[in-house]
C-alpha positions as protocol buffer text, in pm:
chain_id: "A"
residue {
  index: 1
  type: MET
  ca { x: 7 y: -18 z: -9 }
}
residue {
  index: 2
  type: SER
  ca { x: 97 y: 332 z: -77 }
}
residue {
  index: 3
  type: LEU
  ca { x: 255 y: 475 z: 236 }
}
residue {
  index: 4
  type: ASP
  ca { x: 116 y: 824 z: 204 }
}
residue {
  index: 5
  type: TYR
  ca { x: 437 y: 1017 z: 310 }
}
residue {
  index: 6
  type: LEU
  ca { x: 422 y: 1343 z: 529 }
}
residue {
  index: 7
  type: GLU
  ca { x: 592 y: 1648 z: 445 }
}
residue {
  index: 8
  type: PHE
  ca { x: 926 y: 1590 z: 630 }
}
residue {
  index: 9
  type: GLU
  ca { x: 953 y: 1246 z: 494 }
}
residue {
  index: 10
  type: LYS
  ca { x: 984 y: 1352 z: 149 }
}
residue {
  index: 11
  type: PRO
  ca { x: 1382 y: 1282 z: 149 }
}
residue {
  index: 12
  type: ILE
  ca { x: 1253 y: 927 z: 233 }
}
residue {
  index: 13
  type: ALA
  ca { x: 1013 y: 907 z: -16 }
}
residue {
  index: 14
  type: GLU
  ca { x: 1319 y: 1005 z: -293 }
}
residue {
  index: 15
  type: LEU
  ca { x: 1502 y: 754 z: -183 }
}
residue {
  index: 16
  type: ARG
  ca { x: 1261 y: 480 z: -198 }
}
residue {
  index: 17
  type: GLU
  ca { x: 1141 y: 563 z: -549 }
}
residue {
  index: 18
  type: LYS
  ca { x: 1508 y: 558 z: -631 }
}
residue {
  index: 19
  type: ILE
  ca { x: 1489 y: 181 z: -524 }
}
residue {
  index: 20
  type: ALA
  ca { x: 1156 y: 115 z: -678 }
}
residue {
  index: 21
  type: GLU
  ca { x: 1277 y: 256 z: -1017 }
}
residue {
  index: 22
  type: LEU
  ca { x: 1612 y: 51 z: -967 }
}
residue {
  index: 23
  type: ARG
  ca { x: 1403 y: -269 z: -894 }
}
residue {
  index: 24
  type: ARG
  ca { x: 1208 y: -198 z: -1228 }
}
residue {
  index: 25
  type: VAL
  ca { x: 1513 y: -161 z: -1407 }
}
residue {
  index: 26
  type: SER
  ca { x: 1640 y: -486 z: -1280 }
}
residue {
  index: 27
  type: SER
  ca { x: 1317 y: -701 z: -1351 }
}
residue {
  index: 28
  type: ASN
  ca { x: 1287 y: -562 z: -1709 }
}
residue {
  index: 29
  type: SER
  ca { x: 1633 y: -610 z: -1832 }
}
residue {
  index: 30
  type: ASP
  ca { x: 1957 y: -838 z: -1786 }
}
residue {
  index: 31
  type: LEU
  ca { x: 2105 y: -619 z: -1523 }
}
residue {
  index: 32
  type: ASP
  ca { x: 2238 y: -688 z: -1207 }
}
residue {
  index: 33
  type: LEU
  ca { x: 2163 y: -406 z: -971 }
}
residue {
  index: 34
  type: GLU
  ca { x: 2126 y: -591 z: -670 }
}
residue {
  index: 35
  type: ASP
  ca { x: 2417 y: -465 z: -494 }
}
residue {
  index: 36
  type: GLU
  ca { x: 2290 y: -76 z: -571 }
}
residue {
  index: 37
  type: ILE
  ca { x: 1983 y: -184 z: -433 }
}
residue {
  index: 38
  type: SER
  ca { x: 2104 y: -293 z: -124 }
}
residue {
  index: 39
  type: LYS
  ca { x: 2309 y: 1 z: -46 }
}
residue {
  index: 40
  type: LEU
  ca { x: 2005 y: 242 z: -121 }
}
residue {
  index: 41
  type: ASN
  ca { x: 1797 y: 16 z: 98 }
}
residue {
  index: 42
  type: LEU
  ca { x: 2082 y: 16 z: 389 }
}
residue {
  index: 43
  type: ARG
  ca { x: 2082 y: 448 z: 334 }
}
residue {
  index: 44
  type: ASN
  ca { x: 1710 y: 426 z: 327 }
}
residue {
  index: 45
  type: MET
  ca { x: 1717 y: 288 z: 692 }
}
residue {
  index: 46
  type: GLU
  ca { x: 1958 y: 524 z: 798 }
}
residue {
  index: 47
  type: LEU
  ca { x: 1801 y: 835 z: 690 }
}
residue {
  index: 48
  type: THR
  ca { x: 1475 y: 714 z: 824 }
}
residue {
  index: 49
  type: LYS
  ca { x: 1629 y: 664 z: 1180 }
}
residue {
  index: 50
  type: GLU
  ca { x: 1776 y: 1014 z: 1137 }
}
residue {
  index: 51
  type: VAL
  ca { x: 1497 y: 1159 z: 1053 }
}
residue {
  index: 52
  type: PHE
  ca { x: 1258 y: 1020 z: 1297 }
}
residue {
  index: 53
  type: SER
  ca { x: 1500 y: 1074 z: 1580 }
}
residue {
  index: 54
  type: LYS
  ca { x: 1495 y: 1438 z: 1551 }
}
residue {
  index: 55
  type: LEU
  ca { x: 1093 y: 1490 z: 1496 }
}
residue {
  index: 56
  type: GLY
  ca { x: 903 y: 1805 z: 1661 }
}
residue {
  index: 57
  type: ALA
  ca { x: 568 y: 1802 z: 1838 }
}
residue {
  index: 58
  type: TRP
  ca { x: 404 y: 1931 z: 1499 }
}
residue {
  index: 59
  type: GLN
  ca { x: 588 y: 1656 z: 1308 }
}
residue {
  index: 60
  type: ILE
  ca { x: 412 y: 1406 z: 1568 }
}
residue {
  index: 61
  type: THR
  ca { x: 91 y: 1528 z: 1573 }
}
residue {
  index: 62
  type: GLN
  ca { x: 87 y: 1481 z: 1194 }
}
residue {
  index: 63
  type: LEU
  ca { x: 213 y: 1093 z: 1271 }
}
residue {
  index: 64
  type: ALA
  ca { x: -47 y: 1065 z: 1526 }
}
residue {
  index: 65
  type: ARG
  ca { x: -319 y: 1144 z: 1256 }
}
residue {
  index: 66
  type: HIS
  ca { x: -163 y: 961 z: 972 }
}
residue {
  index: 67
  type: PRO
  ca { x: -462 y: 828 z: 769 }
}
residue {
  index: 68
  type: LEU
  ca { x: -294 y: 519 z: 731 }
}
residue {
  index: 69
  type: ARG
  ca { x: -252 y: 439 z: 1107 }
}
residue {
  index: 70
  type: PRO
  ca { x: -402 y: 132 z: 1240 }
}
residue {
  index: 71
  type: TYR
  ca { x: -756 y: 240 z: 1428 }
}
residue {
  index: 72
  type: THR
  ca { x: -939 y: 28 z: 1682 }
}
residue {
  index: 73
  type: LEU
  ca { x: -1084 y: -219 z: 1457 }
}
residue {
  index: 74
  type: ASP
  ca { x: -732 y: -293 z: 1319 }
}
residue {
  index: 75
  type: TYR
  ca { x: -592 y: -362 z: 1668 }
}
residue {
  index: 76
  type: ILE
  ca { x: -922 y: -585 z: 1738 }
}
residue {
  index: 77
  type: GLU
  ca { x: -854 y: -782 z: 1442 }
}
residue {
  index: 78
  type: ARG
  ca { x: -507 y: -851 z: 1544 }
}
residue {
  index: 79
  type: ILE
  ca { x: -553 y: -882 z: 1927 }
}
residue {
  index: 80
  type: CYS
  ca { x: -879 y: -1032 z: 1986 }
}
residue {
  index: 81
  type: THR
  ca { x: -1090 y: -1331 z: 1904 }
}
residue {
  index: 82
  type: GLY
  ca { x: -1453 y: -1379 z: 1926 }
}
residue {
  index: 83
  type: PHE
  ca { x: -1515 y: -1018 z: 1920 }
}
residue {
  index: 84
  type: GLN
  ca { x: -1883 y: -978 z: 1965 }
}
residue {
  index: 85
  type: GLU
  ca { x: -1973 y: -570 z: 1879 }
}
residue {
  index: 86
  type: LEU
  ca { x: -2260 y: -435 z: 2088 }
}
residue {
  index: 87
  type: HIS
  ca { x: -2437 y: -157 z: 1964 }
}
residue {
  index: 88
  type: GLY
  ca { x: -2663 y: 163 z: 2079 }
}
residue {
  index: 89
  type: ASP
  ca { x: -2685 y: 349 z: 2400 }
}
residue {
  index: 90
  type: ARG
  ca { x: -3060 y: 250 z: 2458 }
}
residue {
  index: 91
  type: MET
  ca { x: -3182 y: 603 z: 2475 }
}
residue {
  index: 92
  type: PHE
  ca { x: -3160 y: 751 z: 2132 }
}
residue {
  index: 93
  type: SER
  ca { x: -2932 y: 543 z: 1867 }
}
residue {
  index: 94
  type: ASP
  ca { x: -2606 y: 375 z: 1794 }
}
residue {
  index: 95
  type: ASP
  ca { x: -2279 y: 592 z: 1716 }
}
residue {
  index: 96
  type: PRO
  ca { x: -2023 y: 412 z: 1492 }
}
residue {
  index: 97
  type: SER
  ca { x: -1769 y: 685 z: 1575 }
}
residue {
  index: 98
  type: MET
  ca { x: -1751 y: 466 z: 1903 }
}
residue {
  index: 99
  type: ILE
  ca { x: -1673 y: 74 z: 1885 }
}
residue {
  index: 100
  type: THR
  ca { x: -1776 y: -137 z: 2199 }
}
residue {
  index: 101
  type: GLY
  ca { x: -1810 y: -526 z: 2242 }
}
residue {
  index: 102
  type: LEU
  ca { x: -1678 y: -817 z: 2438 }
}
residue {
  index: 103
  type: ALA
  ca { x: -1382 y: -1041 z: 2309 }
}
residue {
  index: 104
  type: TRP
  ca { x: -1112 y: -1267 z: 2446 }
}
residue {
  index: 105
  type: ILE
  ca { x: -737 y: -1131 z: 2444 }
}
residue {
  index: 106
  type: ASP
  ca { x: -486 y: -1433 z: 2508 }
}
residue {
  index: 107
  type: GLY
  ca { x: -753 y: -1630 z: 2721 }
}
residue {
  index: 108
  type: HIS
  ca { x: -884 y: -1337 z: 2913 }
}
residue {
  index: 109
  type: ARG
  ca { x: -1243 y: -1228 z: 2863 }
}
residue {
  index: 110
  type: VAL
  ca { x: -1275 y: -863 z: 2823 }
}
residue {
  index: 111
  type: ALA
  ca { x: -1485 y: -552 z: 2714 }
}
residue {
  index: 112
  type: VAL
  ca { x: -1342 y: -343 z: 2444 }
}
residue {
  index: 113
  type: ILE
  ca { x: -1413 y: 0 z: 2389 }
}
residue {
  index: 114
  type: GLY
  ca { x: -1244 y: 237 z: 2107 }
}
residue {
  index: 115
  type: HIS
  ca { x: -1283 y: 539 z: 1886 }
}
residue {
  index: 116
  type: GLN
  ca { x: -1296 y: 460 z: 1528 }
}
residue {
  index: 117
  type: LYS
  ca { x: -1202 y: 690 z: 1202 }
}
residue {
  index: 118
  type: GLY
  ca { x: -1278 y: 600 z: 838 }
}
residue {
  index: 119
  type: ARG
  ca { x: -1044 y: 537 z: 584 }
}
residue {
  index: 120
  type: ASP
  ca { x: -1226 y: 665 z: 285 }
}
residue {
  index: 121
  type: THR
  ca { x: -1466 y: 991 z: 251 }
}
residue {
  index: 122
  type: ARG
  ca { x: -1809 y: 800 z: 289 }
}
residue {
  index: 123
  type: GLU
  ca { x: -1684 y: 588 z: 588 }
}
residue {
  index: 124
  type: ARG
  ca { x: -1505 y: 907 z: 752 }
}
residue {
  index: 125
  type: THR
  ca { x: -1875 y: 1071 z: 731 }
}
residue {
  index: 126
  type: ARG
  ca { x: -2047 y: 785 z: 886 }
}
residue {
  index: 127
  type: ARG
  ca { x: -1811 y: 759 z: 1154 }
}
residue {
  index: 128
  type: ASN
  ca { x: -1779 y: 1132 z: 1201 }
}
residue {
  index: 129
  type: PHE
  ca { x: -1411 y: 1137 z: 1163 }
}
residue {
  index: 130
  type: GLY
  ca { x: -1371 y: 960 z: 1528 }
}
residue {
  index: 131
  type: MET
  ca { x: -1586 y: 1249 z: 1714 }
}
residue {
  index: 132
  type: PRO
  ca { x: -1877 y: 1075 z: 1932 }
}
residue {
  index: 133
  type: ARG
  ca { x: -2183 y: 1226 z: 2006 }
}
residue {
  index: 134
  type: PRO
  ca { x: -2353 y: 1174 z: 2346 }
}
residue {
  index: 135
  type: GLU
  ca { x: -2479 y: 854 z: 2232 }
}
residue {
  index: 136
  type: GLY
  ca { x: -2139 y: 747 z: 2179 }
}
residue {
  index: 137
  type: TYR
  ca { x: -2042 y: 769 z: 2516 }
}
residue {
  index: 138
  type: ARG
  ca { x: -2370 y: 656 z: 2682 }
}
residue {
  index: 139
  type: LYS
  ca { x: -2300 y: 355 z: 2476 }
}
residue {
  index: 140
  type: ALA
  ca { x: -1947 y: 313 z: 2639 }
}
residue {
  index: 141
  type: GLN
  ca { x: -2098 y: 360 z: 2946 }
}
residue {
  index: 142
  type: ARG
  ca { x: -2362 y: 73 z: 2911 }
}
residue {
  index: 143
  type: VAL
  ca { x: -2047 y: -152 z: 2812 }
}
residue {
  index: 144
  type: MET
  ca { x: -1865 y: -38 z: 3137 }
}
residue {
  index: 145
  type: ARG
  ca { x: -2184 y: -120 z: 3348 }
}
residue {
  index: 146
  type: LEU
  ca { x: -2191 y: -471 z: 3163 }
}
residue {
  index: 147
  type: ALA
  ca { x: -1837 y: -532 z: 3212 }
}
residue {
  index: 148
  type: GLU
  ca { x: -1845 y: -427 z: 3600 }
}
residue {
  index: 149
  type: ARG
  ca { x: -2130 y: -683 z: 3620 }
}
residue {
  index: 150
  type: PHE
  ca { x: -1975 y: -983 z: 3495 }
}
residue {
  index: 151
  type: ARG
  ca { x: -1631 y: -872 z: 3617 }
}
residue {
  index: 152
  type: LEU
  ca { x: -1491 y: -823 z: 3291 }
}
residue {
  index: 153
  type: PRO
  ca { x: -1153 y: -593 z: 3241 }
}
residue {
  index: 154
  type: VAL
  ca { x: -1202 y: -303 z: 3039 }
}
residue {
  index: 155
  type: VAL
  ca { x: -968 y: -232 z: 2739 }
}
residue {
  index: 156
  type: THR
  ca { x: -1024 y: 126 z: 2593 }
}
residue {
  index: 157
  type: PHE
  ca { x: -844 y: 242 z: 2248 }
}
residue {
  index: 158
  type: ILE
  ca { x: -814 y: 628 z: 2219 }
}
residue {
  index: 159
  type: ASP
  ca { x: -810 y: 800 z: 1913 }
}
residue {
  index: 160
  type: THR
  ca { x: -1014 y: 1092 z: 1863 }
}
residue {
  index: 161
  type: PRO
  ca { x: -977 y: 1494 z: 1765 }
}
residue {
  index: 162
  type: GLY
  ca { x: -1223 y: 1535 z: 2048 }
}
residue {
  index: 163
  type: ALA
  ca { x: -1592 y: 1513 z: 2126 }
}
residue {
  index: 164
  type: TYR
  ca { x: -1805 y: 1624 z: 1818 }
}
residue {
  index: 165
  type: PRO
  ca { x: -1907 y: 1990 z: 1903 }
}
residue {
  index: 166
  type: GLY
  ca { x: -2195 y: 2026 z: 1712 }
}
residue {
  index: 167
  type: VAL
  ca { x: -2532 y: 2177 z: 1764 }
}
residue {
  index: 168
  type: CYS
  ca { x: -2709 y: 1813 z: 1784 }
}
residue {
  index: 169
  type: ALA
  ca { x: -2458 y: 1654 z: 2018 }
}
residue {
  index: 170
  type: GLU
  ca { x: -2507 y: 1973 z: 2260 }
}
residue {
  index: 171
  type: GLU
  ca { x: -2902 y: 1938 z: 2233 }
}
residue {
  index: 172
  type: ARG
  ca { x: -2832 y: 1583 z: 2349 }
}
residue {
  index: 173
  type: GLY
  ca { x: -2638 y: 1666 z: 2639 }
}
residue {
  index: 174
  type: GLN
  ca { x: -2280 y: 1614 z: 2521 }
}
residue {
  index: 175
  type: SER
  ca { x: -2113 y: 1758 z: 2830 }
}
residue {
  index: 176
  type: GLN
  ca { x: -2323 y: 1572 z: 3027 }
}
residue {
  index: 177
  type: ALA
  ca { x: -2239 y: 1240 z: 2865 }
}
residue {
  index: 178
  type: ILE
  ca { x: -1860 y: 1306 z: 2932 }
}
residue {
  index: 179
  type: ALA
  ca { x: -1913 y: 1382 z: 3289 }
}
residue {
  index: 180
  type: GLN
  ca { x: -2107 y: 1057 z: 3335 }
}
residue {
  index: 181
  type: SER
  ca { x: -1842 y: 874 z: 3151 }
}
residue {
  index: 182
  type: LEU
  ca { x: -1555 y: 999 z: 3393 }
}
residue {
  index: 183
  type: GLU
  ca { x: -1783 y: 923 z: 3718 }
}
residue {
  index: 184
  type: VAL
  ca { x: -1836 y: 587 z: 3578 }
}
residue {
  index: 185
  type: MET
  ca { x: -1487 y: 495 z: 3504 }
}
residue {
  index: 186
  type: THR
  ca { x: -1372 y: 673 z: 3861 }
}
residue {
  index: 187
  type: SER
  ca { x: -1592 y: 421 z: 4033 }
}
residue {
  index: 188
  type: LEU
  ca { x: -1600 y: 109 z: 3810 }
}
residue {
  index: 189
  type: LYS
  ca { x: -1506 y: -225 z: 4011 }
}
residue {
  index: 190
  type: THR
  ca { x: -1300 y: -379 z: 3745 }
}
residue {
  index: 191
  type: PRO
  ca { x: -977 y: -322 z: 3601 }
}
residue {
  index: 192
  type: ILE
  ca { x: -912 y: -58 z: 3323 }
}
residue {
  index: 193
  type: ILE
  ca { x: -644 y: 9 z: 3068 }
}
residue {
  index: 194
  type: SER
  ca { x: -631 y: 285 z: 2818 }
}
residue {
  index: 195
  type: THR
  ca { x: -413 y: 283 z: 2503 }
}
residue {
  index: 196
  type: VAL
  ca { x: -368 y: 612 z: 2291 }
}
residue {
  index: 197
  type: ILE
  ca { x: -307 y: 501 z: 1947 }
}
residue {
  index: 198
  type: GLY
  ca { x: -302 y: 818 z: 1785 }
}
residue {
  index: 199
  type: GLU
  ca { x: -499 y: 1168 z: 1891 }
}
residue {
  index: 200
  type: GLY
  ca { x: -602 y: 1202 z: 2260 }
}
residue {
  index: 201
  type: GLY
  ca { x: -830 y: 1491 z: 2189 }
}
residue {
  index: 202
  type: SER
  ca { x: -945 y: 1673 z: 2510 }
}
residue {
  index: 203
  type: GLY
  ca { x: -1278 y: 1523 z: 2701 }
}
residue {
  index: 204
  type: GLY
  ca { x: -1344 y: 1341 z: 2402 }
}
residue {
  index: 205
  type: ALA
  ca { x: -1059 y: 1112 z: 2463 }
}
residue {
  index: 206
  type: LEU
  ca { x: -1062 y: 1130 z: 2843 }
}
residue {
  index: 207
  type: ALA
  ca { x: -1407 y: 1040 z: 2853 }
}
residue {
  index: 208
  type: ILE
  ca { x: -1272 y: 693 z: 2798 }
}
residue {
  index: 209
  type: GLY
  ca { x: -934 y: 752 z: 2947 }
}
residue {
  index: 210
  type: VAL
  ca { x: -996 y: 727 z: 3322 }
}
residue {
  index: 211
  type: CYS
  ca { x: -795 y: 425 z: 3410 }
}
residue {
  index: 212
  type: ASP
  ca { x: -568 y: 203 z: 3626 }
}
residue {
  index: 213
  type: LYS
  ca { x: -296 y: 199 z: 3341 }
}
residue {
  index: 214
  type: LEU
  ca { x: -241 y: 441 z: 3064 }
}
residue {
  index: 215
  type: VAL
  ca { x: -35 y: 352 z: 2781 }
}
residue {
  index: 216
  type: MET
  ca { x: 49 y: 561 z: 2475 }
}
residue {
  index: 217
  type: LEU
  ca { x: 211 y: 446 z: 2129 }
}
residue {
  index: 218
  type: GLU
  ca { x: 535 y: 627 z: 2059 }
}
residue {
  index: 219
  type: TYR
  ca { x: 396 y: 890 z: 1796 }
}
residue {
  index: 220
  type: SER
  ca { x: 47 y: 955 z: 1948 }
}
residue {
  index: 221
  type: THR
  ca { x: -56 y: 1273 z: 2141 }
}
residue {
  index: 222
  type: TYR
  ca { x: -254 y: 1333 z: 2418 }
}
residue {
  index: 223
  type: SER
  ca { x: -384 y: 1718 z: 2510 }
}
residue {
  index: 224
  type: VAL
  ca { x: -662 y: 1923 z: 2614 }
}
residue {
  index: 225
  type: ILE
  ca { x: -710 y: 2110 z: 2301 }
}
residue {
  index: 226
  type: SER
  ca { x: -569 y: 2037 z: 1942 }
}
residue {
  index: 227
  type: PRO
  ca { x: -246 y: 2277 z: 1839 }
}
residue {
  index: 228
  type: GLU
  ca { x: -495 y: 2470 z: 1589 }
}
residue {
  index: 229
  type: GLY
  ca { x: -719 y: 2545 z: 1872 }
}
residue {
  index: 230
  type: CYS
  ca { x: -501 y: 2655 z: 2107 }
}
residue {
  index: 231
  type: ALA
  ca { x: -320 y: 2861 z: 1842 }
}
residue {
  index: 232
  type: SER
  ca { x: -648 y: 3036 z: 1740 }
}
residue {
  index: 233
  type: ILE
  ca { x: -717 y: 3132 z: 2075 }
}
residue {
  index: 234
  type: LEU
  ca { x: -351 y: 3269 z: 2171 }
}
residue {
  index: 235
  type: TRP
  ca { x: -242 y: 3393 z: 1879 }
}
residue {
  index: 236
  type: LYS
  ca { x: -581 y: 3438 z: 1707 }
}
residue {
  index: 237
  type: SER
  ca { x: -419 y: 3237 z: 1407 }
}
residue {
  index: 238
  type: PRO
  ca { x: -437 y: 2849 z: 1353 }
}
residue {
  index: 239
  type: ASP
  ca { x: -108 y: 2908 z: 1142 }
}
residue {
  index: 240
  type: LYS
  ca { x: 47 y: 2899 z: 1481 }
}
residue {
  index: 241
  type: ALA
  ca { x: -49 y: 2579 z: 1554 }
}
residue {
  index: 242
  type: THR
  ca { x: 353 y: 2447 z: 1526 }
}
residue {
  index: 243
  type: GLU
  ca { x: 457 y: 2692 z: 1830 }
}
residue {
  index: 244
  type: ALA
  ca { x: 149 y: 2583 z: 2001 }
}
residue {
  index: 245
  type: ALA
  ca { x: 202 y: 2192 z: 1969 }
}
residue {
  index: 246
  type: GLU
  ca { x: 553 y: 2258 z: 2110 }
}
residue {
  index: 247
  type: ALA
  ca { x: 431 y: 2489 z: 2399 }
}
residue {
  index: 248
  type: MET
  ca { x: 142 y: 2227 z: 2513 }
}
residue {
  index: 249
  type: GLY
  ca { x: 384 y: 1932 z: 2593 }
}
residue {
  index: 250
  type: MET
  ca { x: 127 y: 1683 z: 2426 }
}
residue {
  index: 251
  type: THR
  ca { x: 383 y: 1419 z: 2323 }
}
residue {
  index: 252
  type: THR
  ca { x: 494 y: 1091 z: 2504 }
}
residue {
  index: 253
  type: ARG
  ca { x: 824 y: 1213 z: 2586 }
}
residue {
  index: 254
  type: GLU
  ca { x: 681 y: 1561 z: 2745 }
}
residue {
  index: 255
  type: LEU
  ca { x: 395 y: 1357 z: 2913 }
}
residue {
  index: 256
  type: SER
  ca { x: 646 y: 1066 z: 3055 }
}
residue {
  index: 257
  type: LYS
  ca { x: 846 y: 1361 z: 3201 }
}
residue {
  index: 258
  type: ARG
  ca { x: 569 y: 1461 z: 3402 }
}
residue {
  index: 259
  type: GLY
  ca { x: 462 y: 1115 z: 3507 }
}
residue {
  index: 260
  type: LEU
  ca { x: 92 y: 1122 z: 3317 }
}
residue {
  index: 261
  type: VAL
  ca { x: 173 y: 844 z: 3106 }
}
residue {
  index: 262
  type: ASP
  ca { x: 256 y: 525 z: 3269 }
}
residue {
  index: 263
  type: GLN
  ca { x: 407 y: 292 z: 2951 }
}
residue {
  index: 264
  type: VAL
  ca { x: 516 y: 436 z: 2629 }
}
residue {
  index: 265
  type: ILE
  ca { x: 529 y: 167 z: 2338 }
}
residue {
  index: 266
  type: ARG
  ca { x: 813 y: 182 z: 2039 }
}
residue {
  index: 267
  type: GLU
  ca { x: 653 y: 187 z: 1709 }
}
residue {
  index: 268
  type: PRO
  ca { x: 791 y: 36 z: 1438 }
}
residue {
  index: 269
  type: LEU
  ca { x: 1058 y: 256 z: 1254 }
}
residue {
  index: 270
  type: GLY
  ca { x: 876 y: 505 z: 1055 }
}
residue {
  index: 271
  type: GLY
  ca { x: 553 y: 473 z: 1236 }
}
residue {
  index: 272
  type: ALA
  ca { x: 279 y: 243 z: 1328 }
}
residue {
  index: 273
  type: HIS
  ca { x: 111 y: 266 z: 980 }
}
residue {
  index: 274
  type: ARG
  ca { x: 458 y: 74 z: 842 }
}
residue {
  index: 275
  type: ASP
  ca { x: 401 y: -239 z: 997 }
}
residue {
  index: 276
  type: TYR
  ca { x: 39 y: -307 z: 1165 }
}
residue {
  index: 277
  type: ASP
  ca { x: 122 y: -657 z: 1281 }
}
residue {
  index: 278
  type: GLU
  ca { x: 433 y: -564 z: 1514 }
}
residue {
  index: 279
  type: THR
  ca { x: 283 y: -255 z: 1634 }
}
residue {
  index: 280
  type: ALA
  ca { x: -31 y: -484 z: 1733 }
}
residue {
  index: 281
  type: ALA
  ca { x: 188 y: -759 z: 1874 }
}
residue {
  index: 282
  type: SER
  ca { x: 333 y: -491 z: 2127 }
}
residue {
  index: 283
  type: VAL
  ca { x: 22 y: -364 z: 2224 }
}
residue {
  index: 284
  type: LYS
  ca { x: -137 y: -697 z: 2257 }
}
residue {
  index: 285
  type: ALA
  ca { x: 180 y: -782 z: 2506 }
}
residue {
  index: 286
  type: CYS
  ca { x: 135 y: -480 z: 2718 }
}
residue {
  index: 287
  type: ILE
  ca { x: -263 y: -513 z: 2746 }
}
residue {
  index: 288
  type: VAL
  ca { x: -220 y: -898 z: 2870 }
}
residue {
  index: 289
  type: ASP
  ca { x: 56 y: -836 z: 3095 }
}
residue {
  index: 290
  type: PHE
  ca { x: -186 y: -586 z: 3263 }
}
residue {
  index: 291
  type: LEU
  ca { x: -450 y: -841 z: 3292 }
}
residue {
  index: 292
  type: GLU
  ca { x: -221 y: -1107 z: 3445 }
}
residue {
  index: 293
  type: HIS
  ca { x: -112 y: -850 z: 3692 }
}
residue {
  index: 294
  type: SER
  ca { x: -466 y: -711 z: 3776 }
}
residue {
  index: 295
  type: ARG
  ca { x: -625 y: -1073 z: 3793 }
}
residue {
  index: 296
  type: GLY
  ca { x: -784 y: -1132 z: 4117 }
}
residue {
  index: 297
  type: LEU
  ca { x: -726 y: -781 z: 4273 }
}
residue {
  index: 298
  type: ALA
  ca { x: -988 y: -698 z: 4541 }
}
residue {
  index: 299
  type: ALA
  ca { x: -1223 y: -418 z: 4418 }
}
residue {
  index: 300
  type: GLU
  ca { x: -1149 y: -205 z: 4691 }
}
residue {
  index: 301
  type: GLU
  ca { x: -772 y: -185 z: 4645 }
}
residue {
  index: 302
  type: LEU
  ca { x: -813 y: -161 z: 4293 }
}
residue {
  index: 303
  type: LEU
  ca { x: -1039 y: 206 z: 4342 }
}
residue {
  index: 304
  type: ARG
  ca { x: -788 y: 273 z: 4597 }
}
residue {
  index: 305
  type: ASN
  ca { x: -488 y: 231 z: 4388 }
}
residue {
  index: 306
  type: ARG
  ca { x: -708 y: 402 z: 4093 }
}
residue {
  index: 307
  type: TYR
  ca { x: -783 y: 724 z: 4283 }
}
residue {
  index: 308
  type: ASN
  ca { x: -424 y: 771 z: 4421 }
}
residue {
  index: 309
  type: ARG
  ca { x: -316 y: 768 z: 4052 }
}
residue {
  index: 310
  type: LEU
  ca { x: -568 y: 1033 z: 3981 }
}
residue {
  index: 311
  type: VAL
  ca { x: -487 y: 1270 z: 4272 }
}
residue {
  index: 312
  type: SER
  ca { x: -91 y: 1223 z: 4182 }
}
residue {
  index: 313
  type: PHE
  ca { x: -132 y: 1416 z: 3890 }
}
residue {
  index: 314
  type: GLY
  ca { x: -172 y: 1743 z: 4046 }
}
residue {
  index: 315
  type: LYS
  ca { x: -192 y: 1969 z: 4356 }
}
residue {
  index: 316
  type: PHE
  ca { x: -444 y: 2220 z: 4536 }
}
residue {
  index: 317
  type: GLU
  ca { x: -428 y: 2425 z: 4835 }
}
residue {
  index: 318
  type: ILE
  ca { x: -708 y: 2550 z: 5008 }
}
residue {
  index: 319
  type: LYS
  ca { x: -702 y: 2933 z: 5126 }
}
residue {
  index: 320
  type: ASP
  ca { x: -917 y: 3127 z: 5362 }
}
């Protein structure tokens, strides 16, 4: 498949095109170009390592949004067995931007919840570009409560620009739906692991991100607002998104320094979209490790640990 190279990857794309051209010439003639191709492949790997070792926050944001990046359903296909999707919030309708269901992961019964973007225009429109409406969050809450009832761990995949800000969502109680999700997750008596696989945008991400362990892929982001939104507020221009991304500390590197992410999963060279299977295997190993260590943990201890984890993120002082 075409890797759909980003702007900063142009030198890599040009080198790969040279390699492809040599292969075409070699296959259509008697010339033996294998030595030259091998040298260029080695140079391509070195160049990719060099480029990706110097990525800024805005470039990482572009990778987190990459149109070929694996989405929730791609991980479910590679990590889970016996996945049974559950639909509807039992109040209004189903929301295709939020995937929920029951599955097995390496012998563990789990409830799976995750944002889902679309690949082509039709699917992106149907899934609302991964931006859930209130019914999406209420569907997630329904599955969370179901998981608690049957003592199933909850596995969530976060990848959204944010909750849908449209009029219809506000009319149906968007802010209340997000608040209810936060409330449900803080008191849920079953283990929760959340993995940021792309964009972790605002309350739309946090609504399925209150957890016992937060994992992020290397080139994912987590922030209270998009760089463009931040730039529009602070500089009155979305053109300052690059500066905003650097200032917001939204990358795994900055979030790890502040102790806000529990584990960072390395991605294949060039990003998760270069190798779905390798990325999914790394994510699965992390999830299975969490499921093994949380098995048999008493509900009281689970809630106490979750509360202590949350309150460790900040400090406040009450003054008279």
